[in-house]
Each structure stands twice: as C-alpha cells, then as structure tokens.
C-alpha positions, 0 to 999 in steps of 0.5 A: 047687048053692051059692047065694051071698047078694048083699050090698047095695053102697054105690053113693054112697060108691064113686061119690063116691070115684071122682069125687073121684079123677077131679076130682083127676086133672083138676086135676093135668092142668090144673095141669101144662098151665099149668106147661108154658105158663109154661115156653114163655112163659119165665116159669119155668125147666126146673128149676122145671118139674121141681120141679113134677113135669113132665118132657118125653120124647123121641119115638122 
C-alpha cells in the first residue's frame, strides 16, 4: 500500500487571494450597476455603456 505525505497548505495566502478576487468581482458588478443606472437616467449614451464593457442582451 502506498502512503503519500500530506504537505502543509498555506491557508492564509489562498484565502487572501480568493477574497481579493471576490472583492474585485463585487466592485465590478457595482460599477456595472451604476453604469446601467446612468444610462437609464440619460446621463451616458449606449456607446459609452459599451465602452465600459456593459451590453444588454435580448431574452428568448
């Protein structure tokens, strides 16, 4: 029977990295939401919205 050694895992580094990605994702979603609100208020155009990376899709 083969036994493998268990290496210690750096929990803090991985946890920090994951929360970093989550924080960036949440910030991006909030920025996109703000951009859509500005578009609906008529403060920015559809082209500016597309330049920010936000696009609308048609539902089925």
